[in-house]
VMD Tcl script that draws the C-alpha trace (Angstrom):
set ca {
  {133.80 100.55 84.45}
  {134.16 101.47 80.87}
  {132.04 99.93 78.33}
  {133.05 99.37 75.12}
  {132.28 98.61 71.24}
  {135.37 98.99 70.11}
  {136.83 95.24 69.09}
  {140.27 95.89 68.91}
  {140.04 97.71 72.69}
  {138.30 94.84 73.61}
  {140.51 92.22 72.52}
  {143.31 93.89 73.70}
  {141.69 93.80 77.41}
  {141.03 90.06 77.04}
  {144.87 90.17 76.68}
  {145.84 91.84 80.01}
  {142.95 89.36 81.46}
  {145.07 86.51 80.04}
  {148.03 88.16 81.67}
  {146.33 88.37 84.84}
  {144.55 84.65 84.42}
  {148.03 83.25 84.59}
  {149.81 85.53 87.28}
  {147.19 84.31 89.30}
  {147.17 81.06 88.72}
  {151.38 80.29 88.78}
  {150.82 82.66 92.63}
  {148.28 80.11 93.40}
  {149.81 76.39 92.30}
  {146.38 75.55 91.81}
  {143.96 75.74 89.18}
  {142.17 75.37 85.77}
  {144.38 76.98 83.04}
  {143.68 75.81 79.40}
  {139.55 76.26 80.24}
  {140.25 79.68 81.56}
  {141.89 81.14 78.56}
  {139.82 79.64 75.69}
  {136.64 81.48 77.39}
  {138.48 84.70 78.06}
  {137.43 86.58 74.88}
  {133.77 85.89 75.27}
  {133.45 86.85 78.58}
  {135.42 90.04 78.25}
  {132.63 90.93 75.66}
  {129.61 89.97 77.96}
  {131.10 92.07 80.56}
  {132.93 95.02 79.26}
  {130.36 95.36 76.13}
  {126.86 93.43 76.42}
  {126.25 93.08 79.60}
  {123.62 95.04 81.62}
  {125.88 95.18 84.91}
  {127.64 97.10 87.40}
  {129.26 96.92 90.80}
  {127.95 100.28 91.64}
  {124.32 99.41 90.81}
  {123.84 96.89 93.19}
  {121.07 94.37 92.77}
  {120.01 96.22 90.03}
  {116.76 94.43 89.10}
  {116.73 94.64 85.50}
  {120.60 93.40 85.34}
  {121.87 91.00 83.08}
  {123.34 87.40 84.85}
  {126.00 85.51 84.45}
  {126.21 81.83 85.40}
  {129.69 80.00 85.17}
  {128.16 76.38 85.02}
  {132.20 75.29 83.36}
  {133.04 76.20 87.23}
  {136.34 75.40 87.48}
  {137.09 78.30 85.04}
  {136.78 80.51 87.82}
  {140.23 82.62 87.31}
  {138.78 84.06 83.94}
  {135.25 85.19 85.82}
  {137.95 86.37 88.70}
  {139.98 88.96 86.33}
  {137.14 90.10 84.65}
  {135.08 91.26 88.10}
  {138.59 92.39 89.68}
  {138.85 94.54 86.63}
  {135.16 95.87 86.84}
  {135.42 97.35 90.19}
  {133.53 94.13 92.24}
  {136.42 93.37 93.89}
  {139.91 94.99 94.24}
  {142.40 93.56 92.23}
  {144.72 92.41 94.97}
  {142.69 89.15 95.72}
  {144.02 88.11 92.68}
  {146.76 87.03 94.81}
  {144.80 84.75 97.35}
  {142.74 82.63 94.58}
  {142.61 79.11 96.59}
  {143.65 80.07 99.66}
  {141.91 79.44 102.90}
  {139.42 82.48 104.58}
  {140.15 83.91 100.76}
  {137.18 85.32 98.78}
  {138.51 82.83 95.51}
  {137.27 79.59 95.94}
  {138.35 77.26 93.55}
  {134.80 77.41 91.51}
  {132.13 80.73 91.68}
  {130.72 80.79 95.00}
  {128.40 82.95 95.74}
  {128.14 84.09 99.40}
  {132.18 85.30 99.17}
  {132.61 86.39 96.15}
  {130.97 90.16 95.28}
  {129.58 89.53 91.64}
  {129.47 85.95 91.72}
  {125.53 85.29 91.34}
  {125.46 81.79 91.95}
  {127.39 78.81 93.05}
  {128.72 76.61 90.55}
  {131.32 74.12 89.62}
  {129.29 70.16 89.82}
  {129.17 70.06 85.93}
  {126.24 70.12 84.43}
  {124.10 72.28 86.99}
  {124.29 75.76 85.40}
  {121.88 76.00 82.93}
  {119.12 74.41 85.51}
  {119.92 77.26 87.73}
  {119.64 79.80 84.69}
  {116.75 78.39 83.52}
  {115.43 79.05 87.23}
  {116.46 83.12 87.34}
  {115.11 83.11 83.99}
  {111.51 82.33 84.92}
  {111.79 84.59 87.95}
  {112.26 87.12 85.87}
  {109.79 86.42 83.91}
  {107.08 86.26 86.58}
  {108.44 89.47 88.04}
  {108.54 91.40 84.83}
  {111.85 92.11 84.86}
  {113.81 93.65 81.82}
  {117.34 90.86 82.42}
  {119.20 88.24 80.05}
  {120.69 85.18 81.23}
  {123.89 84.11 79.78}
  {124.89 80.97 80.80}
  {128.93 79.46 79.51}
  {129.14 75.87 79.71}
  {131.67 73.35 78.63}
  {131.88 70.84 75.62}
  {132.99 68.08 77.93}
  {130.13 69.14 79.91}
  {127.65 68.83 77.59}
  {128.26 64.99 78.00}
  {126.18 65.42 81.35}
  {122.14 64.39 81.21}
  {121.06 67.17 83.59}
  {122.51 69.77 80.41}
  {119.60 68.42 78.00}
  {117.24 68.10 80.78}
  {117.93 72.09 81.38}
  {118.15 71.95 77.57}
  {114.19 70.56 77.60}
  {112.69 73.23 79.81}
  {114.30 76.20 78.16}
  {112.63 75.33 75.34}
  {109.47 74.16 77.27}
  {108.89 77.39 78.97}
  {110.26 79.43 75.59}
  {112.73 80.80 77.81}
  {113.92 83.71 75.35}
  {116.02 85.15 78.08}
  {118.24 82.60 78.14}
  {121.19 82.73 75.76}
  {123.61 79.35 76.73}
  {127.32 79.35 75.25}
  {129.07 76.47 74.67}
  {132.92 76.68 75.02}
  {133.80 73.98 72.58}
  {137.42 73.64 72.37}
  {137.62 70.23 72.40}
  {139.75 68.69 75.00}
  {138.31 68.05 78.81}
  {140.59 66.66 81.47}
  {140.79 63.26 79.72}
  {142.15 64.03 76.48}
  {139.66 64.81 73.52}
  {136.38 65.11 74.35}
  {135.02 63.27 70.92}
  {137.83 60.24 72.24}
  {135.72 60.52 75.53}
  {132.25 60.65 75.22}
  {131.66 62.35 71.38}
  {128.58 64.80 72.02}
  {128.71 65.65 68.13}
  {126.80 66.74 65.91}
  {126.09 69.37 68.77}
  {124.46 72.31 67.26}
  {121.72 69.87 65.61}
  {121.34 68.42 68.97}
  {120.60 72.22 70.18}
  {118.29 72.63 67.47}
  {116.32 69.64 67.54}
  {116.22 70.73 71.28}
  {114.28 73.85 70.31}
  {117.00 76.20 70.46}
  {117.79 78.91 68.50}
  {121.88 78.34 67.45}
  {124.93 80.26 66.59}
  {127.91 79.31 65.61}
  {130.67 81.43 66.02}
  {134.87 81.95 66.41}
  {135.18 82.24 69.69}
  {138.18 84.36 69.59}
  {136.77 86.84 67.21}
  {135.39 89.72 68.55}
  {133.27 90.97 66.18}
  {131.78 87.78 66.07}
  {131.44 87.24 69.50}
  {129.75 90.68 69.42}
  {127.06 89.97 66.61}
  {126.33 86.47 67.91}
  {124.96 88.21 71.19}
  {123.32 90.72 69.36}
  {121.35 88.21 67.51}
  {120.97 85.63 70.40}
  {119.44 88.17 72.70}
  {116.85 89.21 69.51}
  {115.65 86.08 69.32}
  {111.93 85.48 70.58}
  {110.09 82.99 71.24}
  {112.99 80.45 72.25}
  {116.57 80.16 73.99}
  {119.72 80.84 71.62}
  {122.99 79.25 71.61}
  {125.79 80.24 71.21}
  {128.59 77.62 69.80}
  {131.83 78.54 70.31}
  {134.44 77.21 68.85}
  {137.35 78.23 70.85}
  {141.31 77.02 71.71}
  {142.37 75.59 74.86}
  {145.01 77.93 76.71}
  {144.32 80.24 73.72}
  {147.56 82.87 73.69}
  {150.21 81.34 74.88}
  {152.04 78.19 71.94}
  {152.59 76.13 74.11}
  {149.68 75.67 76.11}
  {147.17 76.06 73.23}
  {145.17 72.28 72.45}
  {147.27 70.88 75.43}
  {145.43 68.81 77.65}
  {147.79 68.64 80.48}
  {146.84 72.13 80.52}
  {144.02 71.69 81.91}
  {144.41 71.33 85.64}
  {147.61 72.32 85.68}
  {149.39 75.97 86.38}
  {152.11 77.38 84.82}
  {155.66 77.25 86.55}
  {158.50 80.47 86.91}
  {159.74 79.43 83.33}
  {156.10 79.09 82.09}
  {154.95 81.85 83.14}
  {158.04 83.80 81.73}
  {157.69 82.53 78.74}
  {153.85 82.95 78.70}
  {154.49 86.82 79.50}
  {156.69 87.21 76.76}
  {154.71 86.20 74.18}
  {151.46 88.20 75.38}
  {153.56 91.02 75.23}
  {154.82 90.99 71.95}
  {151.22 90.54 71.01}
}
mol new
graphics top color blue
foreach p $ca { graphics top sphere $p radius 0.5 }
foreach p [lrange $ca 0 end-1] q [lrange $ca 1 end] { graphics top cylinder $p $q radius 0.2 }
display resetview
């Protein structure tokens, strides 16, 4: 696996992973397209530039940990793990199939590289806090990154976990909100408005860093700044676009939980190839 600090190279990797996501979902005929495309730039920056991890180090005691709280975006995590070498890319052909290692949501017992099972919305940050507290007790150096959705931020457990992280001054936790503005029933602002989300996290005692979640240089800078925060947890509030990278999928609620048809896949591949 190759790490790089080159934002252009990372952007190219993210584009290739978008191709992998769409092909995998089209073959499966089931899964979540829009939210996987909105978060893939951030996942690319973490796995190919910023996180201390490797499939070859096994359970390195000081490794960084990634928790995908918005578990329905599992395709984005799977394509990154496959490219990193956690498992053979051929497994991408069996997403959501019976007895396959890639479930609809991250499932740690069966998928190499998945640290914890997630998918029940709102629970990932609590898991991240627990891992971070364990790291502190054991004197480990790793950082725990937890990606949440903006719609997921309507869940009460998110805010219980936000209080917990601030109370215990968990500066080894970095939260990331994939703020794409849409959820399965429509606009987040219409279903249950969460704004002003940045002010709410600050009020709960977090350092908040607001960025464009598709600008690779901004993402890498934000991760560096978040990890450097001491005495309190940090949140990266990332503005993203649901379905990012494919024009007819962008900002479309219909692609929250649907997969591309054969014709749509062909059009998407043409767009991504032209970038």
